[in-house]
C-alpha positions as CSV (number, residue, x, y, z in Angstrom):
1,X,-5.2,4.8,17.7
2,X,-5.0,1.9,20.2
3,X,-1.8,0.3,21.4
4,X,-1.7,-3.3,22.8
5,X,1.2,-5.1,24.3
6,X,1.8,-8.7,23.1
7,X,1.8,-11.0,26.1
8,X,-0.1,-8.6,28.3
9,X,-3.0,-7.9,26.0
10,X,-4.1,-10.9,23.9
11,X,-7.4,-10.1,22.2
12,X,-8.8,-12.6,19.7
13,X,-8.6,-11.9,16.0
14,X,-12.3,-11.0,15.8
15,X,-11.8,-8.5,18.7
16,X,-8.8,-7.0,16.8
17,X,-11.0,-6.6,13.7
18,X,-13.7,-5.0,15.7
19,X,-11.2,-2.6,17.3
20,X,-9.6,-1.8,13.9
21,X,-13.0,-0.8,12.5
22,X,-12.9,2.1,15.0
23,X,-9.3,3.1,14.4
24,X,-5.8,1.8,13.9
25,X,-4.6,-0.9,16.4
26,X,-0.9,-1.2,17.0
27,X,0.4,-4.4,18.6
28,X,3.8,-4.0,20.3
29,X,6.3,-6.8,21.1
30,X,9.0,-5.8,23.5
31,X,8.0,-2.1,23.5
32,X,8.4,-2.0,19.7
33,X,5.6,-1.9,17.1
34,X,5.2,-5.3,15.6
35,X,1.8,-5.2,13.8
36,X,-0.8,-2.7,12.8
37,X,-4.4,-3.6,12.2
38,X,-6.5,-1.1,10.3
39,X,-9.6,-1.2,8.1
40,X,-9.2,-1.4,4.4
41,X,-11.6,-0.6,1.6
42,X,-11.8,-2.2,-1.9
43,X,-9.4,0.4,-3.3
44,X,-6.8,-0.3,-0.7
45,X,-7.1,-4.0,-1.4
46,X,-6.7,-3.6,-5.1
47,X,-3.6,-1.3,-4.6
48,X,-2.0,-3.9,-2.3
49,X,-2.8,-6.7,-4.8
50,X,-1.3,-4.8,-7.7
51,X,1.8,-4.0,-5.7
52,X,2.3,-7.8,-5.1
53,X,1.6,-8.8,-8.7
54,X,4.9,-10.1,-10.2
55,X,3.7,-9.3,-13.8
56,X,2.9,-5.7,-12.9
57,X,6.2,-5.3,-11.0
58,X,8.1,-6.6,-14.0
59,X,6.3,-4.1,-16.3
60,X,7.2,-1.3,-13.9
61,X,10.9,-2.5,-13.7
62,X,11.2,-2.6,-17.5
63,X,9.5,0.8,-17.8
64,X,11.8,2.4,-15.2
65,X,14.9,0.9,-16.9
66,X,13.7,2.3,-20.3
67,X,13.1,5.7,-18.7
68,X,16.6,5.7,-17.3
69,X,18.2,4.8,-20.7
70,X,15.9,6.6,-23.2
71,X,14.6,9.4,-21.1
72,X,11.0,10.5,-21.0
73,X,8.6,13.4,-21.6
74,X,6.9,15.8,-19.2
75,X,3.3,15.3,-18.2
76,X,2.5,18.6,-20.0
77,X,4.1,17.2,-23.2
78,X,2.2,13.9,-22.9
79,X,-1.1,15.8,-22.5
80,X,-0.3,17.9,-25.5
81,X,0.5,14.9,-27.6
82,X,-2.7,13.1,-26.6
83,X,-4.9,16.1,-27.3
84,X,-3.4,16.8,-30.7
85,X,-3.8,13.2,-31.8
86,X,-7.6,13.3,-31.6
């Protein structure tokens, strides 16, 4: 991990990208972490996009509310039901 101080170390964006390819780069402002640069793969990108998708977030909100009011089943029970329906 590399730590840079904003104002003292001012690398270009392309330099930050090159540095992040080798490991996480933390940029501090006033001795406090302000930004982190790190490499991402396709799976990381899809996960981030899904977490920012308002339609998906609404589905998750409704599902959580339904679980709170109606309850749910265990993973073991879900597997059992799926296997016996075949």
